[in-house]
N, C-alpha and C positions, 0 to 999 in steps of 0.2 A: 374543065375550069381554065380560066385565062389568067396568065401571069403577065403583068405589064413589063415591057422591055426596060432594061436598066438604063438605057441611054435617054429614055423619054418618059415623062410622067404626065399623063393627061395632056399631052401636047406641049409640055414644057421641056425645053432643052436643058439637060443636066449641066453641061459645060457652061452654059450661060448663067445658070444659077450659082455655080461655083465662083464665077468671075464677079458677079454683082452682089452676091450674098443674100438676095431676097427675091422671091417671086410669089405672086398670088394669082389664083384662078378661080373661076366659078364652076361648080359642078352642076351643069344644067342639062346636058344631053343624057337621054336614057342610056343606061349601060347594062350589058348582060350580066346576070348573076355570076360572080367570079371570085376567085381567090387571089388576093393581092399581097405579095410580100412587101413589108414596109422598108423603105430605103433607110440606110443606116449612116448617112452622111449629114443629114439636115434635121433640125428641129422642125416640128410641124404643129400648127394649130388649125383645127378644122371646125367649122360650124356645119353640122350635117343633119339632115332629116332623111331617115330611111330605116330599113330593116336589115340588120347585119349582126354578125358575131365578130367581136374583136378579141384576139389573143394577144395579151400584153404581159411580157414576162411570164409569171406563173398564174396570171389572172385570165379568166374567161368572162367577157362582158357582153351581155346581150343588149342590143339597141333596137328600139322600135318607136322612136320619137325624135324630137329635136334635141341635140346635145352639142356641147363643146367637147372636143377631143384633143388632148395634148399628147404629142409623141416626142419622147426623148430618143435620139438615135442610138444611145447606148443600151436600150432595152429591146430585146428581140420582140418583134410584133408582126402581126399579119391580120388581114381583114377578109372575112367571107361575107359577100353580099348575097342576100336572099331575095332581093327584088330589083327590078329595073328602075324603080322610082326612087333614086337617090339624088338629093339636091343639096345645095349649100355652097360653101366656099372653103378654100384651103390656102393657107399661106405657109411657105417653107422658107427657112432662113438658116444661115450658118451661125456657128457660135461667135465668130468674129464680128458678125453684123450686129448682134444684139447686146453683147457684153459691154459694160461701161461702169463708170465709177458708182453712180447712184442706183444702178440696176442690179448690182450683184446680189443684194439681200433679197429683193423681190423674186429674183430668179431661183434662188436657193429654196425659198419657201413655196414656190409654185408647183403645180402638177408637172411642169416640164422637168424639174430637177429633184423634187422631193419624192423619193420612191415609195414613201408610206402614204402618199395622197393619191386617191383614185384619179386616173387620167381622164375619166368620162364624167361630165357634169350635166345632168338633165336641166333643161330650160323650160320655163313656162312661156306663155305667149308674149308677155311683156318683155321678158328677158331676151327672148329670141328676136323680137323686133329691134331691141337696142343693139344686140350683137350684130345683126344683119347690117344695121347702119354703119357700124364700125368697119366691117369687112368691105362694104361698098365704098366707104371713104378711102380705105387703103387701096382699093382697085383704082379709084379715080386719081389719087395722089401718085401712085406708081406709074400710071400711064401719062402723067402730066410732065411739065417742064419746070416745076418749082425747084429753085436752087437748093433748098434745104429739105427736100422730100424724104431723104433717108432718116433724118432726125424726126420728122413728123410720123413716118412709118414706125419707128421705134417707140414713139409715144403712144401710138395706137396699140401696138403689141403690149406695152406696159399697162395700158388701161384695160385691155382684155384680161390680162392676168390678174389685175387688182379686182375686177368684177368677178372673176372666177373664184378667187379666194373669198370674196364677200358672200357669194351664194353657195359656196362649197358645202355640201351636207356635212354635219359634224362627224368627226371621226371617233369621238368619245375617248380618245387617248388609249384605245385598246390596241396592243401590239398584235401583229400577225402571229398566228400559232406557228407558222413555218418561216418566220423572219430570217433565221439563220440559213435555212435552206435556200430561200429566195435570193438573198444577197450573195450567197456562194455560187448559185447558178448564174447570176448576172456577172459575177467576177470571172467565172470560168469561160463564159461566152465571150466576154470582152477580151480575155487573154487569147483565146483561140482565134478570134476575128483578126488579130494582127498578122496572121500568117496565111499563106507563105510570103516570105520576103522576096520581092521580085526585082528590086533595084537598090543599089547602094545610094542612089539619090534620095530615097525616102526611107531613112533608117528607122528602126524600131523606136517608138516613143515611150511606151509604158513599160518600165523595167523594174519598178519598185512597188512595194505595197502602198506606199504613200501616194504614188502617182495614180494607182488604180482607185484608191479611196477617194482621191480628189475628183476623178472622172465620174465616180458613182455617187458623189455628194454624200459620203458617209465618213465618220471618223475612222482613222486607220486602225485604232484599237478595236473598234467594233468589227471591222472587216476581218482582222486577224483572228479574233475570237470566234467569229462565225465560221470561217473557213476551217479552222483547226477543229471545231466541234463537229462539223459535218463530214470532213474528209479524213481527219486524223493527222493531217500534215499542215505545216505553216504555209501561209501565203507565199513567203519568199521561196520555199522549196518548189511549189507549183510553178512559179515564174522561172526559176533556174532550170528546172527539168524541161520545161517547154522550149526555152531558149536553146538549151543543149541539144534537144531533139532536132530543132530547126538547123542548128549548126552542123549536125551530123549529115542531114539531108543535103545541105549545100556543099559540104566537103565531098560527099560521095557521088552526087549527081550533077554537079555543075563544074565548070572550069574556072570559077572565080578564084582569085588568089586568097590566101589566108587573111591578108590585110583587108581586102574588099569584103570578105565575110564578116570580119570584125566590125568594120564601119557600118555595114548593113544591119548588124544586130545591135547597134547603138554603143559600141565600145569606142572610147576616144583613141585608144592605142592598141595595136595588135598584141602587145605584151599583156595587157589587161585581159584580152580575150583568151590568150594561151593559158594564162594562170587560171581563169575561170573554168575553161574547158577541162583542164587537167584535174581540177578539184572536183568537178561534178561527174566526169566520166572515167577518171583514172588513167586516161591516156592523153596524148597531145594531138592537136589537129594534123600535124604532118605525119605522125605515126598512123593515124586512122586512114589517111589518104594512101599511105604505102601499103596498108593491108588490103585496100581496094585493088591495087595493082597485083 
């Protein structure tokens, strides 16, 4: 099995994508059947024809036709291709590129953000032709010199999402039998993915249940109930314990100052970190470091 390099996706330079916020490419060359781990920094919409298995969160989706595939970077995902004949298009974009005043609601309801909506939408021939035209338009606009091309690209993405919602198979309002387990797994994965902390210049961002709920596009009360039901511990306890575990590792295995560790873990002042660490572990950061010696 072949895993694509993290620095490049189908010939796309990742640093360039981070800088400009949007890239699009055509999937036209034959590829060896492979396993591909999905990147977790960018949203992705694919128009794909092929034979593959998609693992998305706790779902296993079999594809053997033409589909629209929506990828939320906060959901663990991977693709196993079973055939060399995979064709189509894929556009990747950052959250900063797509978010805007009038687009907030459409995004929340779309397969990109609504975790209760299937991310794979089968297309008939007419729908596939229409979507192909939109992806080709984005390719043309992206490679051109139009002054307002980013706005036009956002409009194309919005139109794709609207069309996806329009043709989305009805969900019948039936909740997942394992909804609490699913959202708990997504929360735990998102929590763990923030570590290890490698630089004080990129401090920990998600430190509260409210922040995690916002990232997962669910109400904080729903997240708290689900996590407590599945694990027996509140969301806040999981967060505190994981931050404390990372703090211990930094104290024992790096030469960072206590202040640097505090800032790296998202605390505004070292005093706040000291109080937190003492409350969770029963000892102080300096005492733990002395025990190491």
